[in-house]
N, C-alpha and C positions, 0 to 999 in steps of 0.2 A: 688495852684499847689504844694507848698512845703508839705502841709498836705497830699495831695494825694500820693506823692512819699514816704513819711514816712509810710503811711498806706500800700502801696504796698510792701515796704521793710519788714515791720513787718509780712505781710502775707507770704512772701517768706521764712523768717527765721522760722516762725512757721511751715510752710509746710515742710521745709527741716528737721527740728527737728523731726517732726512727721514721715517722711519717714525714717530717720535714726533710730528712735526708732523701727519702724515697721520692718525694715531690720534686726535689732539686734534681735528682738523677733523671727522673722522667722528663723534666723540662730541658735538660741538657743532652738527652739521648739522641744519638745519631744512628743512621743505618747506611750501610754500604751495599749497593746493588750493582748488577752488571747490565749495561744497556744493550741494544740490538747489534752494535758493532764491536762489542767486547770491552768497552771502556768501563772502568770502575767509577761509580758515582757515589759520593758521600753527601748525605743531606740530613737535615734535622727530621727525626721521626715525627710524623704528624704535621709536617710543614704546611702552613696555610697560604703562604705567599708564593703560589705556583702559577706560572704562565704556561699555557698550552696552545701551541700554534698549529691549528688545523682541526676541522670538524671531527674527523675520525678519531683523532687522539683525545679530543674533549670527551667524546662518547666513551672511549676506553678508560679515561681517567675517572669519569663519573661511575662507570661500572666497578672501578676499584675503590669507590667510596669517597672520592674527592670532588671538589668543585673549584675550577680555576678562578683567579682574581682577574685574569685577562686572557683574551684569545683573539683569533682573527675573524674577519667579517663573515666567512663562510659558515662558521659555527652558529652565528646569529641567524643567518639565512635559513639554516636547516633546523633551527629551534633546539639545538643541543644544549643551550643554556637556559631553556624554558623562559625566555623573555626577562631574565634576571638583569635588571638595570645596573646592578652593582658590579657586573663583570665588564671590564673595560675592553674596548676593541682597539687592538694595536696594529692596524693595517690589514693588508690582504695576505692570504695564505702563501702566495708566491713571493711576496716582498714585505715581510713584517717590518715594523718601524723599530729600529734598534734603540733610538733615543727614548721612545715611550716605554719600551721594555726595561731598560736600565733604570729609568726614573722610578719604577715601581719597586726597585731593590728586591727582586725576587729571590726566594730561597732555592728555586729550581725552575728551569725552563725545559719543557718537553717539546720536541720538534721531530721532523721527519728526515729520513736519510735520502729520499729520492727527489728532493727539490734543490736546485742550484742555489736559490736564495737562502735556504736553511743551512747549507754547508758553509756559505760565507758568514752567515750570522753566528754559527757555532764558534768560529775562530774569535770573533769579536767578543762574544760573551765570556769565553774562557779567559781572554786577556783581561776582562773586567772581574775575574775571579767569581763568576756566577756559574754554579753547577748546571750542566747540560745533560739531559737524558735523550739520546738519539733513538728513535723508534724505526723499526722496519718490520712490517707484518705482511708477509705474502702467504704464509702457511698457518695452519692451526697451531702447530708447535710454536711458531713465532708469537702468535697471540697469547698462548699460555705463558710463555716466558716473560713477556712484557707485563701481562696482567699480574703475575706473581710478584714481579719487582715493584710494580706500582702499589699493590696491596701491602707490601712490606713498608713502603713509605707512608701510606695513609694509616696503616695499623689495622685495616679492616680485613682480617684473615677469613672471615665468613664469606666475603665477596669472592675470594678466589675459589672457595668450594662451590658456591652457587653459580658463578658465571664462568668458571673454568673447569673444574673437575666434573661437575654435573653435565656440562656440555660435551666433554670428552666421552663420558659414558654413553650419551645419546649417539654420538658419532660412531663409537665402537659397536653399538647395537645395530646401526645401519650397515656398517661394513660387514658384519657377521652374516647378513642376509644376502650378500652378493653371491649369485649362483656360480658354482665351479663348472667350467666347461672346457672340453678338449678341442672346441672349435677355434678357428683363427680369431685373434683379437679384433674387436670392433675398433674402428679408427675415427678420429675427429680432427677438425681444424678449428682453432680459435683465433679470431681476428678482432682487432680494434679499429673502428672507423673514425676518421677525422674529416673535417670539411674539405681537406685537400689531399688526403692520402688514406690508404688502408694498409695496415701492417699485420703480419702474422706474429703470434706470441708463442715462443717455445718454452719459456720457463720464467721463474720468479714472478708468478701471478697466482692469485687465488684459484682461478679456473684451471690452469695447467697443473697445479698441485693436486686438485681434486681429481682430475682426469687420470693422473699418474696413480693415485692411491686406489681408485676404483677399477683399475685394469683396462682403461681405454687408451689406445696408442695415439699419441699426439703427433701427427705427421710433420708438424713444423720442427720437430726435434731431429728429423732425418738430415744427414749430412747434405749440404748444398741447397737445402730448401730456402728460397728467398724470403727474408723476414721484413726488411724495411720497405721494399717495393714489391707488393704482391703480384704474382704471375699466374694468369689463368692456365697457362701451359703446365705449370708445376702442380696446380690443384687438380687438373684433369688427369695427370699422370698418377697421382696418389688416390684420387677418387674417394674421398672420405665418406664414412657412413653418416657422420653428423657434422654440421657446421654451426659454430657459435659466434655471435658478435656481441661486443659492447661498443659504446660510442664515447667519444671524448669531446668536450666542448658542446657546441650547439647540436643537439640531437637531430633536429630536422635536417640541417645541412650535412651532417655526417651520414645520415641515411640516404640522402640524395646523392652523395658522392659514392656510396657503396653501390647504389643502383646504377649509376653511370659507369663506374669502374668494373663492376662484376655482373650484376643482374641483367644489364642490357646486352651483354655479350651472348650471342646465340648458343655458345658452348655451355653456358651456365645451366641451361635447362636439361642438359644431358648428364649432369652429375647425379650420382646415386642419392646423395643427401637431399637434393632438390626434388628428384622424382618421388622419393619416399616421404616428402614433407618434413624432413628433419633439419630444417634451418631455423635457428632460434636467436632472437635478440634477448639477451639476459638482463635481468633487473639490475639497474645501476646501484641501488642501495646495497645489494648483496655482492655484486661482482666487479663493480668499478670502484666504489668506496669499500671500506673494510666491513665485513659482516659482524665482527666482534661477537656479541652474545648470540648472534644468529648463525654461527658457523654450521651447526647441525642442519639448519634449514637450507643453507647453501649446498651442502652435500646432498640432502634429500631431493631437492629440485632437479639436480642433474641426474641423480639415480633414477628418478621417475621417468626421465626422458630416455635414458639408455637401457634401462631394465624395467620396462612398463609392466611386464607380467608379474614382477615381484613387488615393485613399489607403486602402489596405487595412490 
């Protein structure tokens, strides 16, 4: 009996030590991931003190199973933090407040690649030895890669399956339904309207990536097509089957400028897309901001426009 008790005590001690070691290892665990620009980022696994600068990135981080301790004012405006008063606001998305961010002693800062204010901030944060994860999401593959990295940080692997792999399957199912045709490719022009300008977009955008993948020729990708200052002459020459718009900034002012710059021109009404009623203003949440978990919906909406007989 005495021997049995000794053996049991030995097991308890060994088990307790093993658990203590395991808990210590879990507490000290780190994960190394690759961000959107190829940088290796090492951060504590399950890091809680994470600052996310921008509403789209907050949405993506939440999909990965996280909740930031701080973000920018746009995330609050779009209710991506669900009115959580514990989430601190550290300035505007274009100009986050460096001092406020550093004061939080974050384990990680997640920011964007396409804002000048973020690029300058990255240098300052790295000089302060604060890990930075730079995000760039223009395609669904970009989204998948970022989501996978963020779920590795949060430890929520189920989120990658539910919000990444499952969405990919939905998109693959849509793409499989695209009809094969020996006819000439349909064409499209995608433009972004501002209050003072209208620009054609050739690449590095959600819409242009979807058009490429579903087999629609983007005329803005042709050599010599004017991008920064749109030309009615160039549009008339290519005469696209579809015209898509998104707006930047004040939507009413952007639409007024599009009307003044393009729609009021008598030549506008002669375009095939206009005559066929194929001019569309795309939903901002899907095509100006990042669609994130709604990528399949973003594909499907454009497919319903260009292949109406197949996608109802």
